[in-house]
C-alpha positions in Angstrom: 5.1 -6.8 10.5 8.7 -5.6 10.2 9.5 -2.1 9.1 13.1 -1.1 8.4 14.3 2.5 8.7 17.6 2.9 6.9 20.4 5.0 8.3 18.2 7.2 10.6 21.3 8.8 12.2 21.8 10.9 9.0 19.0 10.3 6.6 16.7 12.7 8.5 17.0 16.2 7.0 14.0 18.5 6.6 12.2 16.7 9.4 12.0 13.5 7.3 12.4 11.5 10.5 8.7 12.3 11.3 7.7 10.0 8.4 8.8 6.9 10.3 7.9 8.3 13.7 4.3 8.9 12.6 4.1 5.5 11.0 5.2 4.0 14.3 2.3 5.7 16.1 -0.1 4.4 13.4 1.3 0.9 13.6 2.1 0.3 17.3 2.1 -3.5 16.8 4.8 -3.4 14.1 8.4 -4.1 14.7 10.5 -1.1 13.7 14.1 -1.8 12.9 16.5 1.1 12.9 19.6 0.2 10.8 22.6 2.4 11.3 25.2 2.8 8.5 27.6 0.5 10.3 25.2 -2.4 10.3 24.1 -4.8 7.7 20.5 -4.0 6.6 18.0 -6.4 8.1 16.4 -7.0 4.8 19.5 -8.9 3.7 18.8 -11.8 6.1 15.2 -11.3 7.1 11.8 -10.6 5.4 10.7 -7.1 6.0 7.5 -5.7 4.7 8.4 -2.0 4.5 11.7 -0.1 3.9 12.0 3.7 4.5 14.8 6.1 3.9 14.8 9.9 4.0 16.7 13.0 3.0 20.5 13.2 3.4 23.5 15.3 2.2 25.1 14.6 -1.2 28.2 13.1 0.4 26.0 10.8 2.4 24.2 9.7 -0.8 27.5 8.5 -2.1 28.2 6.5 1.1 24.7 4.9 1.0 25.2 3.9 -2.7 28.5 2.2 -1.7 26.7 0.6 1.3 23.7 -0.8 -0.7 25.4 -1.7 -3.9 26.3 -5.3 -2.7 22.6 -5.8 -2.0 21.4 -4.5 -5.3 20.0 -7.8 -6.5 18.2 -8.4 -3.2 16.6 -5.0 -3.4 15.5 -5.6 -6.9 13.9 -8.9 -5.9 12.1 -7.2 -3.0 10.7 -4.6 -5.3 9.6 -7.3 -7.8 7.9 -9.2 -5.1 5.9 -6.2 -3.8 7.7 -5.2 -0.7 6.7 -1.6 0.2 9.4 1.1 -0.1 9.0 4.8 0.6 11.9 7.0 -0.4 11.6 10.8 0.3 13.6 13.8 -0.9 16.9 12.8 -2.5 16.8 9.2 -1.1 15.2 8.0 -4.4 18.2 9.2 -6.4 20.3 6.3 -4.9 18.1 3.8 -6.9 18.7 5.6 -10.2 21.3 4.8 -12.9 23.7 7.5 -11.8 24.1 11.0 -10.2 25.9 13.7 -12.3 27.9 16.4 -10.8 28.3 20.0 -12.1 31.6 19.1 -13.7 30.1 16.2 -15.7 31.5 13.5 -13.5 29.2 10.7 -12.6 28.6 8.5 -9.5 27.1 5.2 -10.5 24.0 4.4 -8.4 22.0 1.2 -8.0 20.6 1.2 -11.5 17.1 0.0 -10.5 15.3 3.1 -11.6 16.3 4.1 -15.2 16.5 7.8 -14.6 19.5 10.0 -13.6 20.0 12.8 -11.2 21.8 16.0 -12.0 23.2 18.3 -9.3 23.4 22.1 -9.2 24.8 22.9 -5.8 24.8 26.6 -6.3 21.1 26.8 -6.9 18.5 25.3 -4.6 15.0 25.0 -6.2 12.1 25.5 -3.8 8.5 24.7 -4.6 5.1 24.1 -3.0 3.5 21.0 -4.5 0.0 19.7 -5.2 -0.1 16.3 -6.9 -2.7 13.7 -7.8 -2.2 10.1 -6.9 -5.0 7.7 -7.7 -8.1 9.2 -6.0 -6.3 11.5 -3.6 -4.5 14.8 -3.6 -1.0 14.9 -2.1 0.6 18.1 -0.7 4.2 18.9 0.0 7.3 20.9 -0.6 10.5 20.7 -2.6 13.9 22.1 -1.6 16.4 20.4 -3.9 19.9 20.9 -5.3 19.3 18.1 -7.8 16.6 17.0 -10.2 15.9 13.8 -12.1 16.0 13.4 -15.9 14.7 10.7 -18.3 11.3 9.4 -19.1 9.3 8.3 -16.1 5.9 8.4 -18.0 5.4 4.7 -17.5 6.3 4.6 -13.8 5.6 8.0 -12.3 4.3 8.3 -8.8 1.9 11.3 -9.2 0.7 13.9 -11.6 1.5 17.5 -10.7 -1.3 20.0 -10.4 0.9 22.8 -8.9 4.6 22.8 -8.8 7.0 20.7 -10.9 7.7 17.0 -11.5 11.0 15.3 -11.5 12.5 18.4 -13.1 11.3 21.9 -14.1 10.1 20.7 -17.5 8.1 17.8 -16.2 4.6 17.5 -14.6 5.2 13.8 -13.6 6.4 13.5 -10.0 8.5 10.7 -8.6 8.6 7.0 -9.2 6.3 4.1 -8.6 7.4 0.5 -9.4 5.0 -2.0 -7.9 5.0 -0.9 -4.2 8.2 1.1 -4.5 7.4 4.8 -4.0 9.9 7.6 -4.4 9.1 11.3 -4.2 11.5 14.3 -4.0 9.0 16.1 -1.7 10.7 16.9 1.6 9.7 17.1 5.2 7.1 15.0 7.1 5.5 13.8 3.9 3.5 11.1 5.7 2.2 13.5 8.4 1.1 16.0 5.6 -0.7 13.3 3.6 -2.8 11.1 6.0 -4.8 9.5 3.2 -1.5 8.2 1.7 -0.6 6.8 5.1 -3.8 4.8 5.1 -3.0 3.6 1.6 0.4 2.3 2.8 -1.2 0.7 5.8 -3.6 -1.2 3.5 -0.6 -2.3 1.4 0.8 -3.7 4.6 -2.3 -5.7 5.3 -4.2 -3.5 7.6 -7.8 -3.9 6.6 -9.3 -0.9 8.5 -6.5 1.5 9.0 -6.9 4.1 11.8 -4.5 7.0 12.0 -2.9 8.3 15.1 -4.3 11.8 16.0 -6.6 11.4 12.9 -8.8 14.4 13.5 -5.9 16.8 14.0 -3.9 15.4 11.1 -6.9 15.5 8.7 -7.7 19.1 9.7 -4.1 20.2 9.1 -4.2 18.4 5.7 -7.4 20.1 4.7 -6.1 23.5 5.6 -2.8 23.0 3.8 -4.7 21.8 0.7 -7.0 24.8 0.7 -4.0 27.2 1.1 -2.3 25.6 -1.9 -5.4 25.7 -4.0 -5.8 29.4 -3.2 -2.2 30.0 -4.4 -2.9 28.0 -7.5 -6.1 29.8 -8.4 -4.5 33.2 -7.8 -2.0 32.5 -10.5 -4.6 31.6 -13.2 
């Protein structure tokens, strides 16, 4: 099994690096490939089963779009064929149609996800999140200068129970297309959501997934989930 982590030297804000670090502990037999910005992505010339990318600055987003644009068709084919992708925080915006700046100027993105991002660099939006995905509850946080717009009702990742979706008017969070998952939740999303890690492991062919430090990770998840539900109930 080959897992590619894109641009870990800078796509690591908010502790997002712990997503792939924890996956490596859960999948010790997998080959983890750390592709720097200077290198050609391994997925161009080799079959990888999982691609991960995390949070970065806005200027780095533009560099990544420029870097990945020549491989846009290859990425589309991988998504169509069921390769697993996990994009956290603002990494998913790179796959959208474009990113709009405050002055109305646009940066064309990969155009795979038909949504667009809109930046507001003078106002950071922060939120605690509780979302439903299939039969599990996902917890997390948002800290974002940009939000997504458009209709993701046919391909949203999760349904929001507490917090917001792709923007303040939406209760539909993120994007799911086949096994491509994108969420604007930040931080160690995988560490915070152990059931989702097991879900990813099953997608990767692990029949009976076992998590690293499972007792501790599950206890932390249950406590965080209970805390968020108390917050939610206190506002009813």
